VOBA-1610 file (N, C-alpha, C; in pm, whole numbers, padded with zeros to 5 digits, always signed):
BEGIN
Met+00083-00120+00000Met+00000+00000+00000Met+00087+00125+00000Glu+00079+00205-00106Glu+00155+00329-00113Glu+00087+00437-00030Ser+00168+00507+00049Ser+00111+00609+00136Ser+00214+00716+00164Ile+00168+00839+00185Ile+00258+00948+00222Ile+00290+00943+00371Gly+00217+00860+00444Gly+00230+00856+00589Gly+00361+00796+00636Ser+00443+00877+00701Ser+00566+00827+00764Ser+00533+00791+00909Val+00630+00731+00976Val+00610+00696+01117Val+00580+00821+01199Gly+00653+00928+01171Gly+00631+01053+01243Gly+00493+01111+01218Met+00445+01102+01095Met+00312+01156+01062Met+00202+01076+01131Trp+00218+00943+01131Trp+00119+00859+01201Trp+00119+00890+01350Ala+00240+00906+01407Ala+00250+00936+01550Ala+00188+01071+01582Gly+00211+01170+01496Gly+00154+01302+01517Gly+00002+01299+01512Phe-00051+01227+01415Phe-00196+01213+01403Phe-00254+01146+01527Ala-00192+01037+01571Ala-00241+00966+01690Ala-00237+01055+01813Ala-00130+01136+01825Ala-00117+01225+01940Ala-00228+01330+01942Val-00258+01388+01827Val-00364+01489+01819Val-00499+01428+01859Val-00528+01311+01807Val-00656+01245+01837Val-00666+01212+01985Leu-00560+01156+02044Leu-00563+01117+02185Leu-00577+01239+02276Val-00507+01346+02245Val-00516+01468+02326Val-00657+01527+02319Met-00713+01535+02199Met-00848+01592+02185Met-00953+01506+02252Leu-00937+01374+02242Leu-01031+01283+02310Leu-01020+01300+02461Ala-00898+01311+02512Ala-00879+01327+02656Ala-00943+01456+02706Ile-00927+01563+02629Ile-00989+01691+02666Ile-01140+01679+02667Asp-01194+01617+02563Asp-01339+01602+02550Asp-01396+01514+02662Leu-01326+01405+02693Leu-01378+01307+02789Leu-01361+01349+02934Phe-01248+01413+02965Phe-01216+01436+03105Phe-01217+01582+03148Val-01173+01671+03060Val-01164+01812+03099Val-01299+01882+03086Val-01370+01853+02976Val-01497+01922+02950Val-01613+01856+03022Gly-01588+01744+03087Gly-01696+01678+03159Gly-01765+01573+03078Gly-01693+01513+02981Gly-01754+01410+02897Gly-01800+01290+02974Gly-01737+01261+03089Gly-01776+01143+03165Gly-01889+01170+03262Lys-01934+01297+03272Lys-02039+01329+03367Lys-02177+01319+03302Glu-02273+01280+03383Glu-02411+01267+03334Glu-02473+01406+03326His-02489+01458+03205His-02553+01587+03189His-02605+01602+03047Lys-02702+01690+03033Lys-02758+01718+02902Lys-02668+01817+02829Val-02631+01783+02708Val-02545+01870+02628Val-02628+01986+02574Ser-02588+02107+02607Ser-02663+02224+02563Ser-02629+02255+02417Leu-02715+02336+02356Leu-02691+02378+02218Leu-02562+02458+02208Lys-02534+02539+02310Lys-02412+02620+02312Lys-02288+02530+02317Glu-02290+02429+02406Glu-02177+02338+02418Glu-02155+02262+02288Ala-02264+02215+02228Ala-02254+02140+02102Ala-02198+02230+01992Gly-02244+02355+01989Gly-02196+02448+01888Gly-02048+02478+01903Ile-02004+02500+02027Ile-01863+02528+02053Ile-01776+02410+02011Trp-01818+02289+02049Trp-01738+02172+02015Trp-01740+02141+01866Ser-01849+02173+01800Ser-01853+02155+01654Ser-01750+02245+01587Val-01744+02370+01633Val-01646+02464+01579Val-01505+02417+01610Val-01484+02367+01733Val-01351+02319+01773Val-01306+02204+01684Trp-01395+02106+01662Trp-01356+01989+01583Trp-01328+02025+01438Val-01410+02111+01381Val-01385+02153+01242Val-01254+02231+01234Ser-01230+02317+01332Ser-01106+02397+01333Ser-00983+02308+01346Val-00990+02208+01436Val-00877+02116+01453Val-00853+02039+01323Ser-00960+01998+01257Ser-00947+01924+01131Ser-00881+02008+01023Met-00921+02135+01012Met-00861+02222+00912Met-00717+02260+00947Leu-00687+02271+01077Leu-00549+02296+01118Leu-00461+02176+01084Phe-00519+02056+01099Phe-00445+01935+01062Phe-00418+01936+00912Ala-00518+01977+00833Ala-00498+01985+00687Ala-00388+02085+00653Ala-00387+02198+00724Ala-00284+02299+00701Ala-00145+02247+00740Ala-00139+02176+00853Ala-00011+02119+00897Ala+00037+02012+00800Leu-00058+01933+00747Leu-00024+01831+00649Leu+00035+01897+00524Trp-00030+02004+00477Trp+00020+02075+00359Trp+00159+02131+00384Trp+00179+02193+00500Trp+00308+02254+00533Trp+00419+02150+00537His+00390+02034+00599His+00491+01928+00609His+00525+01872+00470Leu+00424+01846+00390Leu+00448+01788+00259Leu+00512+01890+00164Asp+00479+02016+00181Asp+00539+02120+00097Asp+00691+02125+00117Gly+00733+02101+00241Gly+00874+02105+00270Gly+00947+01975+00239Ser+00873+01862+00241Ser+00939+01733+00223Ser+00918+01671+00085Met+00806+01699+00021Met+00775+01634-00106Met+00745+01732-00219Gly+00735+01859-00188Gly+00710+01957-00292Gly+00569+02011-00292Arg+00551+02128-00354Arg+00423+02199-00354Arg+00313+02120-00423Glu+00345+02052-00533Glu+00242+01979-00608Glu+00182+01867-00524Val+00265+01790-00457Val+00216+01682-00370Val+00138+01740-00253Ala+00190+01846-00195Ala+00123+01909-00080Ala-00018+01956-00117Asn-00030+02024-00231Asn-00161+02072-00275Asn-00257+01956-00299Ala-00208+01852-00366Ala-00295+01739-00400Ala-00343+01666-00276Lys-00253+01638-00183Lys-00289+01559-00064Lys-00376+01639+00033Ala-00348+01767+00047Ala-00431+01850+00134Ala-00574+01859+00079Leu-00586+01872-00053Leu-00717+01877-00115Leu-00790+01744-00099Glu-00718+01634-00113Glu-00778+01502-00092Glu-00830+01489+00050Phe-00752+01536+00147Phe-00795+01529+00287Phe-00924+01609+00309Val-00926+01733+00262Val-01044+01818+00281Val-01166+01759+00210Thr-01147+01707+00088Thr-01258+01648+00015Thr-01310+01524+00086Gly-01218+01439+00130Gly-01259+01320+00204Gly-01331+01356+00332Tyr-01282+01458+00401Tyr-01345+01503+00526Tyr-01487+01552+00501Val-01505+01633+00396Val-01638+01686+00365Val-01734+01573+00327Ile-01687+01477+00248Ile-01773+01365+00208Ile-01814+01283+00330Glu-01716+01251+00416Glu-01746+01172+00535Glu-01840+01248+00628Lys-01819+01378+00642Lys-01903+01461+00729Lys-02046+01465+00675Ala-02057+01478+00544Ala-02191+01485+00483Ala-02265+01352+00500Leu-02197+01242+00469Leu-02262+01112+00479Leu-02294+01077+00625Ala-02215+01132+00718Ala-02238+01104+00860Ala-02368+01166+00910Val-02422+01263+00836Val-02549+01324+00878Val-02658+01218+00886Asp-02651+01118+00798Asp-02750+01011+00803Asp-02741+00936+00935Asn-02619+00928+00991Asn-02603+00868+01124Asn-02683+00945+01228Val-02683+01077+01215Val-02755+01161+01311Val-02904+01128+01309Phe-02960+01111+01189Phe-03102+01077+01179Phe-03131+00942+01244Ile-03041+00846+01224Ile-03060+00714+01283Ile-03048+00721+01435Trp-02950+00795+01485Trp-02935+00808+01630Trp-03058+00873+01692Leu-03113+00973+01625Leu-03235+01036+01675Leu-03348+00935+01686Met-03360+00851+01584Met-03465+00749+01585Met-03443+00649+01698Leu-03317+00605+01717Leu-03285+00507+01821Leu-03312+00563+01961Phe-03265+00684+01986Phe-03283+00744+02117Phe-03432+00772+02145Ser-03505+00807+02041Ser-03649+00829+02058Ser-03720+00696+02087Tyr-03682+00591+02016Tyr-03745+00459+02034Tyr-03722+00407+02176Phe-03599+00418+02226Phe-03568+00368+02360Phe-03597+00471+02469Ala-03642+00590+02428Ala-03672+00700+02521Ala-03552+00729+02611Val-03434+00737+02550Val-03311+00765+02625Val-03312+00912+02667Pro-03304+00941+02798Pro-03302+01079+02843Pro-03183+01155+02784Pro-03198+01284+02755Pro-03090+01362+02694Pro-02960+01356+02772Glu-02969+01351+02907Glu-02846+01350+02987Glu-02770+01218+02980Leu-02832+01113+02924Leu-02764+00984+02911Leu-02714+00957+02769Gln-02758+01038+02675Gln-02722+01014+02535Gln-02573+01031+02509Lys-02510+01124+02580Lys-02369+01151+02555Lys-02283+01030+02587Arg-02318+00956+02694Arg-02239+00838+02731Arg-02245+00732+02622Val-02364+00711+02566Val-02378+00614+02459Val-02293+00654+02339Leu-02296+00782+02304Leu-02223+00828+02186Leu-02071+00829+02208Ile-02027+00846+02334Ile-01884+00837+02362Ile-01832+00700+02321Tyr-01899+00595+02369Tyr-01858+00459+02334Tyr-01882+00431+02186Gly-01988+00490+02131Gly-02016+00471+01990Gly-01904+00525+01902Val-01854+00644+01936Val-01747+00707+01859Val-01616+00629+01874Leu-01583+00590+01996Leu-01460+00513+02018Leu-01463+00380+01943Gly-01579+00313+01948Gly-01593+00187+01875Gly-01582+00208+01725Ala-01637+00319+01677Ala-01633+00348+01534Ala-01490+00371+01487Ile-01409+00439+01569Ile-01269+00465+01531Ile-01193+00334+01516Val-01208+00246+01614Val-01137+00117+01610Val-01182+00034+01490Met-01314+00027+01472Met-01370-00056+01365Met-01332-00002+01227Arg-01342+00128+01208Arg-01313+00185+01076Arg-01164+00177+01043Thr-01081+00184+01145Thr-00937+00170+01120Thr-00908+00035+01055Gly-00966-00071+01112Gly-00947-00203+01055Gly-01005-00215+00916Met-01125-00158+00895Met-01190-00166+00764Met-01112-00089+00658Ile-01056+00025+00696Ile-00983+00107+00598Ile-00855+00038+00554Phe-00779-00018+00649Phe-00656-00087+00610Phe-00687-00212+00528Ala-00796-00281+00563Ala-00835-00398+00485Ala-00875-00357+00343Gly-00952-00247+00332Gly-00994-00199+00201Gly-00877-00153+00117Ala-00782-00081+00181Ala-00664-00034+00108Ala-00580-00151+00057Trp-00569-00255+00139Trp-00492-00373+00097Trp-00560-00442-00020Leu-00693-00456-00012Leu-00767-00521-00121Leu-00748-00445-00252Ile-00758-00313-00245Ile-00745-00232-00366Ile-00603-00242-00423Ser-00502-00248-00335Ser-00364-00259-00383Ser-00338-00393-00449Gln-00415-00496-00409Gln-00397-00629-00466Gln-00489-00655-00584Phe-00609-00599-00576Phe-00711-00626-00679Phe-00777-00493-00718His-00729-00431-00824His-00780-00301-00866His-00929-00304-00897Trp-00979-00419-00946Trp-01119-00429-00982Trp-01215-00414-00864Val-01161-00422-00742Val-01245-00402-00624Val-01307-00262-00626Leu-01236-00166-00686Leu-01291-00030-00695Leu-01421-00028-00774Tyr-01431-00115-00876Tyr-01556-00122-00953Tyr-01670-00178-00867Leu-01638-00274-00782Leu-01739-00328-00691Leu-01786-00219-00594Phe-01690-00142-00540Phe-01726-00032-00451Phe-01815+00068-00524Gly-01778+00101-00648Gly-01857+00198-00724Gly-01998+00151-00750Ala-02011+00024-00793Ala-02144-00032-00819Ala-02228-00035-00691Phe-02163-00072-00581Phe-02233-00077-00452Phe-02284+00060-00412Leu-02200+00162-00425Leu-02241+00298-00388Leu-02352+00349-00478Leu-02344+00319-00607Leu-02447+00362-00700Leu-02582+00300-00665Ile-02582+00170-00639Ile-02706+00101-00601Ile-02758+00151-00467Thr-02666+00171-00372Thr-02707+00221-00240Thr-02769+00359-00252Gly-02709+00445-00335Gly-02765+00579-00355Gly-02904+00576-00415Ile-02923+00488-00513Ile-03055+00474-00576Ile-03158+00427-00473Lys-03120+00327-00393Lys-03212+00277-00290Lys-03242+00384-00186Met-03140+00460-00146Met-03162+00566-00048Met-03257+00672-00103Phe-03240+00706-00229Phe-03327+00806-00291Phe-03471+00754-00299Trp-03485+00627-00336Trp-03618+00569-00355Trp-03693+00552-00223Phe-03617+00515-00117Phe-03680+00488+00012Phe-03652+00598+00114Ala-03629+00720+00067Ala-03594+00830+00157Ala-03701+00856+00262Glu-03826+00834+00227Glu-03936+00861+00320Glu-03975+00739+00401His-03906+00628+00379His-03939+00504+00449His-03881+00505+00590Ala-03965+00480+00690Ala-03921+00478+00830Ala-03897+00334+00874Ala-03781+00311+00937Ala-03749+00176+00983Ala-03837+00138+01102Asp-03876+00012+01109Asp-03956-00040+01219Asp-03865-00121+01311Leu-03824-00059+01423Leu-03729-00125+01512Leu-03788-00247+01581Glu-03920-00253+01592Glu-03981-00370+01655Glu-03953-00497+01575Lys-03925-00481+01447Lys-03897-00596+01361Lys-03747-00619+01344Asn-03664-00540+01411Asn-03520-00554+01397Asn-03475-00689+01452Pro-03412-00774+01369Pro-03374-00909+01414Pro-03274-00909+01529Leu-03178-00815+01529Leu-03080-00810+01637Leu-03146-00775+01769Leu-03237-00678+01765Leu-03307-00637+01886Leu-03393-00752+01938Lys-03458-00825+01847Lys-03537-00941+01889Lys-03448-01046+01956Trp-03329-01068+01897Trp-03238-01169+01952Trp-03190-01128+02091Leu-03154-01002+02108Leu-03107-00954+02238Leu-03215-00969+02345Arg-03335-00934+02309Arg-03445-00944+02406Arg-03479-01089+02438Gly-03449-01179+02345Gly-03479-01320+02368Gly-03370-01393+02443His-03248-01335+02450His-03135-01403+02512His-03076-01330+02633Met-03131-01215+02667Met-03078-01140+02781Met-03191-01095+02871Lys-03160-01084+02999Lys-03254-01023+03093Lys-03235-00872+03083Ile-03343-00800+03060Ile-03335-00656+03036Ile-03432-00583+03128Thr-03384-00478+03191Thr-03470-00398+03277Thr-03564-00313+03192Thr-03669-00268+03253Thr-03764-00182+03181Thr-03734-00034+03202Thr-03643-00005+03295Thr-03610+00135+03324Thr-03459+00157+03316Phe-03421+00283+03306Phe-03279+00320+03304Phe-03227+00326+03447His-03099+00301+03463His-03032+00309+03593His-02910+00399+03578His-02939+00528+03570His-02836+00630+03546His-02757+00594+03420Glu-02624+00591+03427Glu-02543+00565+03308Glu-02499+00419+03298His-02559+00332+03378His-02517+00192+03380His-02573+00116+03259Phe-02486+00037+03198Phe-02531-00052+03091Phe-02581-00184+03147Phe-02529-00220+03264Phe-02571-00344+03331Phe-02591-00316+03480Ile-02680-00391+03541Ile-02698-00388+03686Ile-02713-00532+03736His-02704-00551+03866His-02724-00682+03925His-02841-00677+04022Arg-02926-00778+04013Arg-03039-00791+04104Arg-03033-00927+04174Glu-03076-00926+04298Glu-03075-01051+04374Glu-03201-01132+04344Glu-03180-01253+04298Glu-03292-01343+04268Glu-03257-01482+04319Gly-03340-01533+04409Gly-03317-01667+04462Gly-03186-01679+04538Gly-03145-01574+04603Gly-03023-01579+04682Gly-02895-01557+04604Lys-02903-01525+04476Lys-02783-01498+04398Lys-02805-01375+04310Leu-02693-01314+04272Leu-02700-01194+04190Leu-02714-01231+04042Val-02811-01169+03976Val-02837-01194+03834Val-02812-01064+03759Arg-02736-01074+03649Arg-02704-00953+03572Arg-02816-00920+03474Tyr-02855-00794+03473Tyr-02956-00743+03379Tyr-02892-00635+03292Ala-02925-00636+03165Ala-02889-00525+03078Ala-02995-00417+03090Thr-02954-00293+03071Thr-03051-00183+03074Thr-03083-00141+02931Pro-03191-00065+02911Pro-03221-00015+02775Pro-03107+00065+02716Leu-03022+00124+02802Leu-02907+00201+02753Leu-02810+00110+02679Phe-02795-00015+02723Phe-02708-00110+02655Phe-02764-00145+02517Leu-02894-00164+02508Leu-02956-00194+02378Leu-02934-00078+02281Ala-02949+00045+02333Ala-02926+00162+02247Ala-02782+00165+02199Leu-02685+00132+02288Leu-02544+00132+02251Leu-02516+00029+02142Val-02571-00090+02155Val-02549-00196+02056Val-02598-00151+01919Leu-02717-00092+01915Leu-02772-00051+01786Leu-02698+00072+01729Val-02647+00157+01815Val-02564+00269+01767Val-02438+00216+01700Glu-02373+00116+01763Glu-02252+00057+01705Glu-02283-00012+01572Val-02394-00086+01569Val-02432-00157+01447Val-02464-00058+01336Ser-02530+00053+01371Ser-02563+00153+01269Ser-02437+00211+01207Asp-02332+00227+01288Asp-02208+00280+01232Asp-02141+00179+01140Val-02153+00050+01173Val-02099-00052+01082Val-02167-00040+00946Ile-02299-00025+00949Ile-02376-00016+00825Ile-02334+00106+00744Phe-02320+00220+00812Phe-02285+00342+00740Phe-02139+00343+00697Ala-02054+00273+00773Ala-01913+00264+00733Ala-01900+00191+00600Val-01988+00094+00578Val-01986+00019+00452Val-02014+00111+00334Asp-02090+00218+00358Asp-02116+00318+00253Asp-02004+00422+00244Ser-01966+00476+00360Ser-01878+00592+00359Ser-01733+00560+00327Ile-01684+00445+00373Ile-01544+00412+00347Ile-01517+00390+00197Pro-01599+00312+00125Pro-01577+00304-00019Pro-01586+00439-00089Ala-01670+00530-00035Ala-01686+00661-00098Ala-01556+00740-00100Ile-01479+00732+00007Ile-01356+00810+00009Ile-01248+00747-00076Phe-01258+00616-00102Phe-01162+00552-00191Phe-01179+00602-00335Ala-01290+00668-00362Ala-01308+00730-00494Ala-01222+00856-00506Ile-01181+00911-00391Ile-01099+01032-00389Ile-00951+00997-00383Thr-00917+00901-00298Thr-00778+00860-00281Thr-00772+00719-00224Thr-00666+00648-00256Thr-00645+00515-00199Thr-00531+00517-00097Asp-00483+00635-00063Asp-00377+00649+00036Asp-00434+00624+00176Pro-00392+00519+00245Pro-00448+00487+00378Pro-00438+00601+00477Phe-00332+00681+00470Phe-00316+00792+00565Phe-00424+00897+00545Ile-00450+00934+00422Ile-00553+01034+00394Ile-00691+00978+00426Val-00716+00854+00387Val-00846+00792+00411Val-00876+00785+00560Leu-00779+00736+00638Leu-00803+00719+00782Leu-00813+00852+00855Thr-00722+00945+00827Thr-00725+01072+00900Thr-00852+01151+00872Ser-00894+01157+00747Ser-01017+01231+00715Ser-01138+01163+00778Asn-01139+01030+00778Asn-01249+00954+00840Asn-01257+00980+00990Val-01143+00969+01057Val-01141+00983+01202Val-01179+01123+01246Phe-01127+01225+01177Phe-01163+01362+01215Phe-01312+01388+01193Ala-01369+01330+01089Ala-01513+01346+01067Ala-01593+01277+01177Ile-01548+01160+01221Ile-01616+01085+01326Ile-01606+01158+01460Leu-01487+01212+01490Leu-01467+01279+01618Leu-01563+01396+01637Gly-01598+01463+01532Gly-01690+01576+01543Gly-01836+01536+01531Leu-01861+01406+01511Leu-01998+01363+01485Leu-02087+01374+01607Arg-02031+01347+01725Arg-02112+01353+01847Arg-02160+01495+01873Ala-02070+01592+01857Ala-02109+01732+01875Ala-02212+01772+01771Met-02194+01723+01647Met-02289+01756+01541Met-02427+01700+01572Tyr-02431+01582+01633Tyr-02560+01522+01670Tyr-02636+01615+01764Phe-02571+01659+01871Phe-02640+01744+01968Phe-02673+01881+01910Leu-02594+01924+01812Leu-02621+02053+01747Leu-02745+02044+01658Leu-02762+01929+01590Leu-02871+01914+01494Leu-02995+01845+01552Ala-02983+01790+01673Ala-03091+01709+01729Ala-03226+01780+01729Asp-03225+01907+01763Asp-03351+01981+01771Asp-03396+02039+01638Phe-03310+02026+01534Phe-03342+02088+01405Phe-03347+01989+01290Ala-03322+01861+01319Ala-03312+01762+01212Ala-03438+01756+01127His-03554+01779+01190His-03681+01771+01117His-03692+01878+01008Arg-03608+01981+01020Arg-03614+02090+00922Arg-03544+02053+00791Phe-03464+01947+00794Phe-03387+01909+00675Phe-03447+01785+00610Ser-03573+01795+00572Ser-03646+01680+00521Ser-03596+01631+00386Leu-03529+01716+00311Leu-03480+01678+00178Leu-03332+01640+00177Leu-03270+01645+00293Leu-03126+01618+00299Leu-03092+01476+00257Lys-03179+01381+00290Lys-03151+01242+00253Lys-03145+01225+00102Tyr-03226+01302+00030Tyr-03219+01296-00116Tyr-03083+01348-00164Gly-03034+01455-00099Gly-02903+01507-00134Gly-02793+01406-00108Leu-02800+01338+00006Leu-02699+01236+00038Leu-02705+01121-00062Ala-02825+01086-00105Ala-02841+00980-00205Ala-02775+01020-00337Val-02793+01146-00376Val-02731+01194-00500Val-02579+01193-00488Val-02528+01228-00370Val-02383+01225-00347Val-02330+01082-00365Leu-02398+00985-00307Leu-02356+00845-00321Leu-02359+00801-00467Met-02463+00841-00540Met-02472+00803-00681Met-02361+00868-00762Phe-02331+00994-00733Phe-02222+01064-00803Phe-02088+00995-00777Ile-02060+00964-00651Ile-01932+00903-00616Ile-01923+00762-00675Gly-02035+00687-00668Gly-02035+00554-00727Gly-02010+00558-00877Gly-02076+00651-00945Gly-02054+00667-01089Gly-01912+00708-01120Lys-01854+00797-01036Lys-01716+00841-01054Lys-01620+00723-01047Met-01645+00631-00953Met-01558+00515-00938Met-01570+00420-01057Leu-01688+00410-01113Leu-01710+00317-01224Leu-01641+00364-01353Val-01623+00495-01367Val-01563+00546-01491Val-01424+00605-01469Met-01367+00584-01349Met-01242+00653-01314Met-01124+00615-01404Asp-01127+00497-01465Asp-01017+00459-01553Asp-01028+00520-01692Trp-01144+00577-01723Trp-01166+00636-01855Trp-01190+00787-01849Val-01259+00830-01743Val-01289+00973-01725Val-01233+01017-01591Lys-01135+01105-01594Lys-01072+01154-01472Lys-01144+01280-01424Ile-01213+01268-01313Ile-01279+01384-01253Ile-01189+01439-01144Pro-01137+01560-01159Pro-01045+01616-01058Pro-01107+01620-00920Val-01021+01607-00818Val-01068+01606-00680Val-01141+01736-00646Gly-01091+01848-00698Gly-01156+01976-00671Gly-01298+01982-00723Ile-01321+01925-00840Ile-01457+01921-00896Ile-01546+01832-00811Ser-01492+01718-00765Ser-01569+01629-00678Ser-01612+01701-00551Leu-01519+01775-00493Leu-01551+01852-00372Leu-01660+01954-00401Gly-01650+02023-00514Gly-01751+02122-00550Gly-01888+02062-00571Val-01892+01947-00638Val-02021+01881-00663Val-02086+01839-00532Val-02008+01776-00444Val-02062+01731-00315Val-02114+01849-00233Ala-02033+01956-00225Ala-02075+02074-00149Ala-02201+02137-00209Leu-02208+02144-00342Leu-02324+02204-00408Leu-02450+02122-00384Val-02440+01990-00393Val-02556+01903-00373Val-02609+01915-00230Ile-02517+01909-00132Ile-02558+01918+00008Ile-02618+02055+00038Ala-02554+02161-00009Ala-02605+02296+00015Ala-02743+02315-00048Thr-02760+02263-00170Thr-02890+02275-00238Thr-02999+02202-00162Ser-02969+02080-00114Ser-03071+02003-00042Ser-03108+02071+00090Val-03011+02136+00155Val-03039+02207+00280Val-03126+02330+00253Ile-03090+02407+00150Ile-03167+02528+00116Ile-03311+02492+00076Leu-03325+02389-00006Leu-03459+02346-00048Leu-03539+02293+00071Ser-03473+02226+00165Ser-03543+02177+00284Ser-03598+02293+00366Leu-03517+02395+00387Leu-03561+02511+00466Leu-03672+02586+00394Arg-03661+02594+00261Arg-03766+02661+00184Arg-03896+02582+00191Lys-03887+02452+00182Lys-04005+02365+00191Lys-04074+02380+00325Glu-03995+02385+00433Glu-04052+02402+00567Glu-04121+02536+00580Arg-04058+02639+00524Arg-04115+02771+00532Arg-04248+02780+00459Leu-04257+02715+00342Leu-04382+02716+00265Leu-04491+02638+00337Glu-04452+02530+00406Glu-04551+02447+00477Glu-04605+02514+00602Thr-04529+02609+00659Thr-04573+02678+00780Thr-04651+02805+00750Val-04655+02844+00622Val-04729+02967+00585Val-04879+02939+00587
//
């Protein structure tokens, strides 16, 4: 696997992520049970985007000095494009999390704990998937065509079923968990498990918060299957793919709390995300014959998302008149 990532670059990236996670988890009160305010979510959203863009600037500066201006410009643009694509596709995660938390009636002050573990699990899982995907592509170039076809079909299905609401009562995993575990009917603060005395011995019960956590993790697996192939349409460099993915994920929790109260206003956004997937899938299918510059890809994605947001707000405004 060819990559610009040196040992020092990987170490620097890991250090930035660990420091920011530590600040978020321990300094800002990430481990405390509390409802995340709109102000806190907004501040952290700005912080995560700023850190991501500073990383892009540092990447450009390092590559400009070590590999030349042309490489620096290309790789920095790939990072920003990958970040924007991952951030845009992650919005669908927000809609799913809203549905899950609503279904399980998870109190706002407990949602942050679930998402902390959800984000950490997503980082570990996506790291493995990205390196596996990069290895496959380096060994079998035709895998890119499979990724492209998959994204194109997924985009078409998302567009067609954009208004379809999932029925969690029919979810096979949820049915299996309820059939094989003892589960409480109420929450017990931030505990995923509790013990109750039955017949003179302690019996472990899962709480609804654990069920919500499992489905949050599973939802990210499902969306990773869409989003990771999408960034391979921009670059196959594992360093760029992983760093842009991780920075997008790190800001996802703050974005959730920022959009939680306004998600209903973006009713057409799913159509925009579907178009993005179809565009990226089509780009991958023709990439050996038609070269679409990374800058144009970034422009198309930004234009589609911005248009769907503007049309959503206009639609809401017309419906309230």
